C-alpha positions in Angstrom: 112.9 99.3 391.7 110.1 101.7 391.4 108.9 99.7 388.1 109.0 96.3 390.7 106.7 98.0 393.4 104.5 99.0 390.9 104.3 95.6 389.1 103.7 94.1 392.5 101.1 96.3 393.3 99.1 96.3 390.2 99.1 92.2 390.0 98.3 92.5 394.0 94.9 94.5 392.7 94.1 92.2 390.2 94.2 89.3 392.2 92.8 90.8 394.7 89.9 91.5 392.1 90.1 88.3 391.1 89.5 87.0 394.0 86.6 89.1 394.9 84.8 88.1 391.9 84.3 85.1 390.2 85.7 84.6 386.5 85.1 82.6 383.8 87.7 80.9 381.9 87.6 80.8 377.9 90.1 78.4 376.0 90.1 77.3 372.7 92.1 77.0 369.3 91.9 79.6 366.7 93.1 78.0 362.6 92.4 79.0 359.5 89.9 77.7 356.3 92.5 75.2 355.9 93.0 73.9 359.4 96.4 75.4 360.1 97.1 77.0 363.5 96.8 80.7 363.3 99.6 82.3 366.2 99.3 86.0 367.3 95.6 86.5 367.4 94.6 89.2 369.5 91.6 87.8 371.8 89.9 91.0 373.7 87.0 90.7 376.2 85.0 93.4 374.7 84.4 96.6 377.1 86.4 94.3 379.6 90.5 95.0 380.3 91.3 91.7 379.1 93.3 90.4 376.0 95.3 87.9 375.1 97.6 86.3 371.7 97.0 83.1 370.4 100.2 81.1 371.0 102.6 78.8 368.0 99.6 76.1 368.2 96.5 78.6 368.0 96.0 78.2 371.4 94.1 80.5 374.2 93.2 81.3 377.9 91.3 84.1 378.8 88.8 85.1 381.4 85.8 87.3 381.5 84.9 89.1 384.6 81.0 88.9 383.2 78.4 85.8 382.7 77.5 87.4 379.4 80.4 89.1 377.3 81.8 89.3 374.0 85.0 87.5 372.4 86.9 89.8 369.6 89.4 87.9 367.2 91.7 90.5 365.4 94.7 89.4 363.4 96.0 91.7 360.0 94.8 90.4 357.1 91.8 88.3 358.5 88.3 89.3 358.7 87.3 90.1 362.6 85.1 87.9 364.3 82.9 88.4 366.8 81.5 85.5 369.7 78.9 86.4 372.4 78.7 84.5 375.0 76.6 83.7 377.5 77.2 81.3 380.7 74.9 80.9 383.8 78.1 80.4 386.2 81.6 80.9 387.0 83.3 78.1 385.0 85.0 77.0 382.0 84.2 77.7 378.3 86.2 76.0 375.2 85.6 78.2 372.2 87.2 77.5 368.8 87.2 79.9 366.4 88.2 79.8 361.8 89.1 82.9 360.6 89.1 83.9 356.8 91.2 85.7 354.8 90.7 89.3 354.3 92.8 89.9 351.1 92.4 93.7 351.1 94.0 93.9 354.5 96.3 90.8 354.1 97.9 92.7 350.5 99.1 95.8 352.5 101.4 94.9 354.9 102.4 91.0 354.8 104.1 88.9 351.9 102.2 85.9 352.4 99.9 86.0 350.0 100.4 83.8 347.0 98.2 84.8 344.6 99.6 88.0 344.4 103.4 87.2 343.8 102.9 87.5 339.8 101.0 90.8 339.9 103.3 94.1 339.8 100.2 95.5 341.5 98.8 97.0 345.0 96.3 96.2 346.3 93.9 98.3 348.2 92.8 98.4 351.7 88.8 99.7 351.0 88.1 100.7 354.5 90.8 103.4 353.2 89.0 104.6 350.5 85.6 104.9 352.8 87.0 106.8 355.5 90.1 109.1 353.4 88.7 112.8 353.7 88.0 113.8 350.2 86.4 116.8 348.5 85.7 115.5 345.2 84.5 112.1 346.8 85.8 109.6 344.4 87.6 106.5 344.7 90.4 107.8 342.9 91.8 110.5 345.7 92.9 106.8 347.4 95.3 106.4 344.4 96.8 109.7 344.9 98.6 108.7 347.9 100.2 105.1 346.1 103.3 105.0 345.0 104.0 106.5 341.4 100.9 108.8 340.9 101.2 112.3 341.2 98.9 115.1 343.3 98.2 118.4 341.3 94.1 118.7 341.5 91.8 117.7 344.7 88.4 118.1 342.5 89.1 116.0 339.5 89.3 111.5 339.2 92.2 111.8 336.6 95.8 111.3 337.5 99.3 111.0 336.3 101.4 108.1 336.6 105.3 108.1 336.5 105.5 110.7 334.0 102.3 109.9 332.1 99.3 111.7 330.3 95.4 111.2 332.3 95.1 109.3 328.8 97.7 106.7 329.5 95.6 105.0 332.2 93.8 102.2 332.1 90.7 101.4 334.5 88.4 98.5 334.3 85.4 97.6 336.2 84.8 93.9 336.0 87.2 93.5 333.3 85.4 96.1 331.5 87.2 99.0 330.2 86.1 102.5 331.4 86.6 105.6 329.1 87.0 109.1 330.6 84.9 112.5 328.7 87.0 114.3 326.1 86.0 117.6 326.5 86.3 118.3 330.3 88.7 121.0 330.2 88.5 122.5 334.2 88.1 120.3 337.3 85.2 122.0 338.3 83.3 120.4 335.9 84.0 116.7 336.4 81.6 114.9 338.6 81.1 111.2 340.1 83.6 109.3 338.4 82.4 105.2 337.3 83.8 103.5 340.2 81.0 103.3 343.0 83.0 103.0 346.4 79.6 101.2 347.9 79.5 98.5 345.8 83.5 97.6 346.0 84.7 94.3 346.7 88.5 94.3 345.5 91.0 96.6 344.3 94.2 96.6 342.7 96.2 99.3 340.9 99.4 99.0 339.1 101.8 101.9 338.0 103.7 100.0 335.4 105.1 96.9 334.5 101.4 94.8 334.5 101.0 92.2 332.8 100.0 91.1 329.4 96.0 90.8 330.0 95.3 94.5 330.5 94.9 96.6 327.5 97.5 98.8 325.4 98.0 102.1 327.6 101.5 102.9 328.6 101.3 103.8 332.5 98.6 102.1 335.0 95.9 99.7 335.5 93.4 100.4 337.9 91.2 96.9 338.0 88.1 96.8 340.6 85.9 94.4 341.5 81.6 94.5 341.8 81.4 90.6 343.5 79.1 88.4 345.1 78.7 89.9 349.5 78.5 87.4 351.8 74.7 88.9 352.5 72.2 91.6 351.9 72.8 94.7 353.3 72.0 98.3 352.9 73.7 101.8 353.0 72.8 105.5 353.4 75.5 108.4 353.4 74.4 111.6 353.5 76.6 115.3 354.0 77.0 118.6 352.8 78.3 117.4 349.4 75.9 115.0 348.6 74.2 111.8 349.4 74.3 108.4 348.5 72.6 104.8 348.6 73.4 101.3 348.1 71.8 97.7 348.3 72.8 94.2 348.3 70.7 91.3 348.0 71.7 88.2 348.0 69.7 84.6 347.1 70.9 81.5 346.3 70.9 81.4 343.0 71.9 85.5 342.0 72.9 88.7 343.4 71.8 92.1 342.8 74.1 95.3 343.8 72.3 98.9 343.2 74.3 102.3 343.8 72.5 105.6 343.7 74.4 108.9 344.3 74.4 112.5 343.8 76.9 115.1 344.4 76.3 118.9 344.9 80.0 120.6 345.8 78.7 124.2 346.1 80.1 124.9 348.6 83.5 123.5 347.5 83.5 125.9 344.6 82.6 129.3 346.3 86.0 128.9 347.7 87.8 129.7 344.9 88.5 133.4 343.3 86.3 133.4 340.6 82.7 134.1 342.8 79.4 133.5 341.0 76.1 131.7 341.1 77.4 127.4 340.9 75.1 125.3 340.2 76.7 121.5 339.9 74.4 118.7 340.0 75.8 115.3 339.4 73.7 111.9 339.6 75.3 108.3 339.2 73.0 105.3 339.0 74.8 101.3 338.7 73.6 97.8 338.8 75.0 94.5 338.8 73.0 91.4 338.5 74.6 87.6 338.5 72.6 84.7 338.0 73.8 81.1 338.4 71.9 79.6 335.5 73.7 76.0 336.4 76.3 75.5 338.4 78.8 76.0 335.3 77.1 79.0 333.7 76.3 82.7 334.8 75.1 85.8 333.6 75.7 88.9 335.0 74.4 92.3 333.8 76.9 95.7 334.3 74.3 98.8 333.7 74.9 102.6 334.4 73.9 106.4 333.9 75.7 109.0 334.8 75.0 112.5 334.3 76.7 115.7 335.1 75.1 119.0 334.8 77.6 122.1 335.5 76.3 126.0 335.4 78.0 129.1 336.6 77.1 132.5 336.4 80.8 134.4 337.6 79.9 137.8 338.8 83.6 138.8 340.1 87.6 137.7 340.7 90.2 138.9 342.9 93.1 137.6 342.8 96.7 138.6 344.2 100.3 137.5 343.2 103.3 138.3 342.6 106.5 138.6 344.7 107.4 140.3 348.3 108.9 143.2 345.8 106.4 143.0 343.2 102.8 142.6 344.2 100.0 141.8 341.5 96.6 142.6 341.7 93.8 141.1 339.5 90.1 142.7 339.8 87.7 141.6 336.9 84.0 141.4 336.6 81.7 139.4 334.4 78.9 139.0 331.8 77.6 135.9 330.5 77.4 132.8 331.5 79.1 128.8 331.1 76.4 125.5 331.1 77.9 122.2 330.3 76.4 118.8 330.4 78.0 115.7 330.1 75.9 112.1 330.2 76.7 108.6 329.5 74.9 105.6 329.7 75.6 101.5 328.8 75.7 98.8 329.7 78.1 95.4 329.7 77.3 91.3 329.7 79.3 88.7 330.6 78.4 84.9 330.5 81.0 82.8 332.5 81.7 79.1 331.6 83.5 76.8 334.1 83.6 73.6 332.4 86.2 72.6 335.5 87.2 74.4 338.8 90.4 74.8 337.2 88.7 76.3 333.8 87.3 79.3 333.4 85.8 81.3 329.8 84.4 84.5 330.1 82.7 86.3 327.1 82.3 89.9 327.7 80.3 92.5 325.2 79.4 95.7 326.2 78.1 99.1 324.7 78.4 102.8 326.5 77.6 106.4 324.5 78.8 109.4 326.0 77.0 112.7 325.1 79.0 115.9 326.0 77.9 120.0 325.6 80.0 122.7 326.3 78.3 126.4 326.1 80.2 128.9 327.0 79.7 133.0 326.7 81.6 134.7 329.0 83.5 138.0 328.8 85.6 139.9 331.3 86.9 142.9 332.1 89.6 143.3 334.2 91.8 145.9 336.3 95.2 145.2 336.7 97.3 146.6 339.2 101.3 146.3 339.4 102.9 147.8 342.3 106.8 147.4 342.1 107.3 149.2 346.1 106.5 152.5 347.6 109.8 154.0 345.4 107.5 153.8 342.5 104.3 154.5 341.5 101.8 151.8 341.3 100.2 151.2 337.4 97.0 150.3 336.0 96.2 148.6 333.2 92.3 148.0 331.4 91.7 144.9 329.8 89.0 142.4 328.2 88.7 138.6 327.2 86.0 136.8 325.8 86.0 133.1 326.0 83.3 131.2 323.7 82.8 128.0 322.8 79.6 126.0 321.4 80.8 122.6 321.5 79.3 119.2 320.9 80.7 115.7 320.4 79.0 112.4 320.7 81.2 109.4 320.9 80.3 105.2 320.7 81.7 102.5 322.3 81.2 99.0 321.5 83.1 95.9 322.5 83.3 92.4 322.5 86.0 89.7 324.1 86.3 86.3 324.5 89.0 85.5 327.2 90.1 82.1 329.5 91.9 81.1 332.2 93.3 77.5 332.7 95.5 76.0 335.2 97.8 72.5 335.6 100.1 71.8 337.7 103.0 74.3 337.7 101.5 76.6 335.4 98.6 79.4 334.4 97.7 79.8 330.9 95.9 82.7 330.1 93.9 84.2 326.5 91.9 86.4 325.4 90.6 87.9 321.8 88.7 91.2 321.8 87.1 93.6 319.0 86.0 97.1 319.8 84.5 99.8 317.4 84.9 103.6 318.2 83.0 106.2 316.8 82.8 109.9 317.1 80.6 112.7 315.9 82.6 116.0 317.4 81.2 119.9 316.3 83.9 122.3 317.5 83.0 125.8 317.2 84.9 127.9 320.1 87.4 131.1 320.3 88.8 133.2 322.9 90.4 137.0 323.0 92.2 138.9 325.1 92.4 142.7 324.6 94.9 144.8 326.9 94.5 148.3 325.1 90.2 149.0 324.5 89.9 147.7 321.2 87.6 145.0 321.8 85.3 147.8 323.4 86.1 150.2 320.3 84.8 147.1 317.7 88.2 147.0 316.2 88.9 143.7 316.2 91.6 143.5 313.9 93.5 144.7 316.9 93.1 141.8 319.3 95.2 138.4 320.4 93.3 135.7 319.2 94.6 133.0 321.4 93.0 130.3 320.4 90.2 130.1 317.6 88.4 126.8 316.5 85.6 126.2 313.5 85.6 121.9 312.5 83.3 119.1 312.3 84.4 115.9 312.5 83.4 112.2 312.3 85.5 109.0 312.6 85.3 105.5 313.4 88.4 103.0 314.5 88.0 99.7 314.7 90.3 97.7 317.2 91.5 94.1 317.0 93.4 92.6 319.8 94.6 89.5 321.3 96.9 88.6 324.4 98.1 85.0 325.9 100.4 84.7 328.6 101.6 82.1 330.8 102.6 82.1 334.3 104.8 79.2 335.2 106.5 78.0 338.8 109.8 77.5 337.9 110.5 76.4 341.6 109.2 76.5 344.9 110.5 80.0 345.4 110.4 81.5 341.9 107.6 82.3 338.9 108.0 83.1 335.9 105.1 85.0 333.5 105.6 85.5 329.9 103.4 86.9 328.0 102.3 88.7 324.5 100.2 91.1 323.3 99.1 91.8 319.6 97.4 94.1 317.7 95.7 96.3 315.0 93.9 99.4 314.4 92.1 100.6 311.2 93.5 104.3 312.2 97.7 103.5 311.7 96.8 100.5 310.4 99.8 98.6 312.0 100.1 95.5 313.6 102.0 95.8 317.2 103.5 93.3 319.0 104.5 93.9 322.9 106.3 90.9 324.6 106.2 90.8 328.6 108.1 89.4 331.1 107.6 89.2 335.0 109.9 87.0 337.8 109.4 87.1 340.9 111.7 85.0 344.1 110.4 84.5 347.3 112.7 83.5 349.9 112.4 80.8 352.3 111.4 82.8 355.3 108.6 84.0 353.1 108.7 87.5 354.5 110.2 88.9 350.9 109.3 89.3 347.2 111.8 90.5 345.0 110.6 91.3 341.3 111.8 92.3 337.8 110.0 93.4 334.9 110.5 94.4 331.4 108.2 94.9 328.7 106.9 96.8 325.6 104.2 98.9 325.7 102.0 100.3 322.9 99.3 102.6 323.1 97.3 103.2 319.7 95.8 106.4 318.4 92.4 107.7 319.5 90.4 110.5 318.9 91.8 112.7 321.7 95.7 112.1 320.9 94.9 112.7 317.1 92.9 116.0 317.2 95.4 118.9 317.5 95.1 122.6 319.0 92.9 123.3 315.7 90.7 120.6 315.8 92.3 119.2 312.8 92.9 115.5 312.8 96.1 113.8 312.5 95.1 110.7 310.5 98.7 109.0 310.2 99.7 109.2 313.8 101.4 106.0 314.6 101.2 104.0 318.1 103.0 106.0 321.1 105.4 102.9 322.5 108.0 103.0 325.6 110.5 99.8 326.6 109.7 99.4 330.5 111.8 98.0 333.2 111.5 97.7 336.8 113.1 96.3 339.7 111.1 96.1 343.2 111.0 94.4 346.7 108.5 93.8 349.1 109.6 93.2 352.9 107.5 92.4 355.7 109.2 92.8 359.1 107.7 93.1 362.4 108.5 96.7 364.5 106.7 99.1 366.8 104.5 96.5 368.0 102.9 95.3 364.7 103.4 93.9 361.0 105.2 96.5 358.6 105.3 96.2 354.5 107.8 98.2 353.2 107.7 98.4 349.4 110.4 99.8 346.9 110.7 100.3 343.2 113.1 101.4 340.6 112.0 101.9 337.3 113.2 103.1 334.0 111.0 103.8 330.6 112.4 104.9 327.3 110.1 106.3 324.8 111.2 106.3 321.7 107.5 107.4 319.8 105.3 109.6 321.6 102.5 112.3 321.1 103.7 116.2 322.7 100.9 117.5 324.7 100.5 120.5 326.9 98.4 120.1 330.4 95.5 122.9 330.8 94.1 122.8 334.1 92.6 119.0 332.9 92.8 119.9 329.5 94.9 117.7 327.3 96.3 119.5 324.4 97.8 117.1 322.3 100.3 118.6 319.4 99.2 116.0 316.8 101.5 116.7 314.4 104.7 116.3 316.3 106.4 113.8 317.3 109.1 113.2 320.2 111.0 110.7 322.0 111.6 110.7 325.6 112.5 109.0 329.0 111.3 108.3 332.5 113.1 107.4 335.6 112.8 106.9 339.3 111.9 105.3 342.9 109.0 104.9 344.7 108.9 103.5 347.9 106.1 103.1 350.7 106.0 101.6 354.1 102.8 100.8 355.9 101.1 99.2 358.8 98.8 99.2 362.0 100.2 102.0 364.0 97.5 102.2 366.0 95.1 98.4 366.0 92.6 98.2 363.3 93.9 101.5 361.7 96.5 101.3 358.2 98.6 104.2 357.7 101.2 104.2 354.8 103.6 106.4 354.1 105.4 107.0 350.8 107.8 108.9 348.7 108.6 109.0 345.1 111.5 110.5 342.9 111.3 110.7 339.2 112.2 112.8 335.8 110.4 112.6 332.9 111.7 114.4 329.5 111.2 114.5 326.2 112.9 116.0 322.5 110.2 117.0 320.2 112.0 116.1 316.7 113.7 118.5 314.2 112.7 121.7 316.8 116.2 121.9 318.0 115.7 122.4 321.6 116.6 119.0 322.6 115.1 117.0 325.9 112.7 119.5 327.5 110.6 118.3 330.7 107.6 116.6 330.0 104.1 118.4 331.8 103.6 115.6 334.4 107.4 116.2 335.2 107.0 116.2 338.7 110.5 115.6 340.7 109.4 114.6 344.5 106.4 113.2 345.5 105.7 112.3 349.3 102.2 111.1 350.7 101.0 110.1 353.9 97.6 108.7 355.0 97.6 108.2 358.7 94.9 107.2 361.2 94.7 107.1 364.9 92.2 107.3 367.7 91.8 109.2 370.8 93.7 108.6 373.7 90.9 108.8 376.3 87.9 108.6 373.4 89.2 105.2 371.1 85.9 105.8 369.7 86.6 108.6 367.7 88.6 107.7 365.0 91.4 110.5 363.2 92.0 110.1 359.1 94.6 112.4 358.5 95.7 113.0 354.5 99.1 114.9 353.5 99.9 115.8 350.0 103.4 117.9 348.7 104.0 117.3 344.5 106.7 119.3 343.7 106.7 122.2 340.5 105.0 121.3 337.4 106.9 122.8 333.6 104.6 124.3 331.9 104.6 126.8 328.8 103.6 130.1 327.5 100.6 130.1 325.1 101.9 132.8 323.0 104.8 130.5 321.7 104.3 128.5 318.6 106.1 125.2 320.1 106.6 123.3 322.9 108.4 125.0 325.8 109.1 124.5 329.8 110.1 127.8 330.9 108.0 128.3 333.7 106.1 126.2 335.9 103.1 126.0 338.5 104.1 126.0 342.5 104.4 122.9 344.2 100.9 121.4 345.3 100.8 121.5 348.9 97.3 120.2 351.1 96.5 118.4 353.9 92.7 117.2 355.2 91.3 115.8 358.1 88.6 114.1 359.4 87.1 113.2 362.7 85.0 110.6 362.9 83.0 107.9 365.5 80.8 105.1 364.7 78.4 104.8 367.7 78.5 101.0 366.9 82.0 100.2 367.6 83.5 97.5 369.6 85.0 100.7 371.9 81.6 102.1 372.6 81.3 100.2 376.0 77.5 101.6 376.1 75.9 101.4 372.9 72.3 102.4 371.7 69.8 99.3 372.0 67.8 101.1 368.9 71.0 101.6 367.1 71.7 97.9 367.7 68.7 96.7 366.3 68.5 97.7 362.8 71.9 99.0 361.9 75.2 97.3 361.9 77.1 100.9 361.7 76.3 104.2 362.6 79.4 106.5 361.8 79.1 110.6 362.0 82.1 112.5 360.2 83.3 115.7 360.3 86.1 116.6 357.7 88.2 119.5 357.5 89.5 120.1 353.6 92.6 122.0 353.1 93.6 122.4 356.9 96.2 125.1 356.5 94.2 127.1 353.4 97.5 126.9 350.6 96.6 128.6 347.5 97.3 125.7 345.3 97.9 126.4 341.7 96.3 124.8 338.8 96.5 126.4 335.7 96.9 130.4 334.7 95.3 133.0 333.2 98.0 134.8 330.6 96.9 138.6 330.3 99.0 141.1 329.1 99.5 144.9 330.0 99.7 148.2 328.1 103.3 147.4 327.3 102.5 144.4 325.6 104.0 142.4 328.9 102.4 139.0 329.4 101.5 138.0 333.2 100.8 134.4 334.1 97.9 135.2 336.8 97.0 131.4 338.8 94.0 130.1 338.8 93.8 128.6 342.5 92.2 125.5 343.6 90.0 125.3 346.3 90.4 127.2 349.9 89.5 125.6 353.8 85.9 124.7 354.2 84.1 121.7 356.7 82.3 118.9 355.6 79.8 116.7 357.8 78.5 113.3 356.4 76.5 110.4 358.5 77.2 107.0 357.0 74.6 104.3 358.2 74.6 100.6 357.2 71.4 98.9 358.1 71.6 95.2 360.1 72.3 92.5 357.1 69.8 89.8 356.7 70.7 86.4 356.2 
């Protein structure tokens, strides 16, 4: 009864206002680009309480209280439309609207995109990548919230997918394969990844079961595009961690994209246990120029220069660890310094020929050169305290260690590729031919010493424990020849089949490799589900990194790693909680009959190049996402996995692989403040179960120790002063800017000490201890992102 009375009161109040003030009625139809009616489109009068949705015919009626107003049309999966209307007097207005598909949004929460039916990929919402609070500032941070990806280092752009190493992931920018540095051993040395978020037009990611058009790696594919923008624009962002500028210039026959980024994360690194003078400096410059030579020919140039300089003068370190019963404390005084320099430069030229609308041919050639230098000369003198409780006395050990490295690596990569796609009535046939030449010139000179009894100080160097000593020079050239063909075939109105085959040969292993792949997709008549099944062989040819062992020696007889993959998945779209949600799940199994075992030290992958192992990985990924708050996408995922390997002839059977992270959970949630909806909240939660690790003293692979679970919460608050929810906007800002956003971010909100690796030390009794190297603590960041007014 009370609800009824309140409802009557509200209706009467609204009626009274309507009578007291003349209203303008707006009617119209909303359709897509093909003229099809769109239902459930939300139509809002900005700044007023008026809103409605379109019916099955796409029709709507709405009222405005003022004569000058703006209508907003929104539908998940389509670009938002704003229409300004000025009416001299009360009456009727007819306003028809045509909405265009936004594929970045559509694939996240709907199943209706036919183009992605035969793709085992997730289309990434680019708005997430820009808004997500991230210490690294790299695009890859958003990948660590996706199913199948294991998070364990917020400073690094590297990631592990379904039990694989960092080197098992493919990354493409405009069909150009991107490589990562070889010498980087610590995430704090990493700078800016190749991908510039400000230039992105689309990005999709596959955690496995990807098609034959992609290269020969075992785990995943990240495929990003820089394409023609809708209009010219420019943007600037500035914060405590760095600066960025991007511009997009569009003309009738060409377009130019440029991006400049600078990063300095000194404040973040100062939150680590190692205290000292950090001087990181990272710069990246990119451009993409595309020119239409004719209606059929176009030429594009992608250029990049990436520089990373890292300098550290360590002073001291204090680390507390252990258990409630046994408390351990390490105090270290340092002398010396570390200076690292990583530089990469190169370009790719693409000639595109379109003889017919359904036939595209591309010729892509690229050359990249990378110079990496490490100079480390650091000595540490430590006091190691062990407290077993009040009933025992406190023990102390004094010792020291030395880390030295003078490493140089120059790598050059040239590739040229011809690829084509042609669509027939029920087929899309694709093929490609590729040649790649890689040159490596490596000069390694490094060693590390650990002393727990003062031998170093007494010049008795024959008594110390030598953890690592490498003095070697390597020169290597490898040629790769690959080809692929695949056919995507429409079996019926609801079923698609894709068959593909890759062939490869390389001058190192001299193997002829064949990799067949299959993907089957079924979509029921209701158009809300997709069932997928994939199976295939994935073979990763040996490269310089995998054939170099701990001592710098090369195993020139190494064969390609091979994996047999199968997966079954379901995408299901449904309406709940007042929005459209998408649920995705996938079960997978990988059997590896030939793999190269490795060990992890921070982000450094150390291969046992002379060993061969068999292995398996199986698991399940679950993900659900949608607009729980209008216009803000949120999603939650959980993954379960087991990954193990058996080194041949070691007699130990199956052991955990270094990336055997049994449980992963992530959430990215966005909301608006209730009383101030122009303010947005962006929350990222990450959990990754413990990871296996072995002692460096053992002369074999082991998994008898572990790195604790990774737990992290980052939160950001932002406000766009030109957001539609701002009733009063600055005239100055509206005149010159399309967006003016200020953000405050708190990294590691709960200030959790996450372990990334261990420093292995001994006491006087020759007992070895694993001293944890922690990642970053709680830090505050302030950022301003300005997008200038677009020009036609």
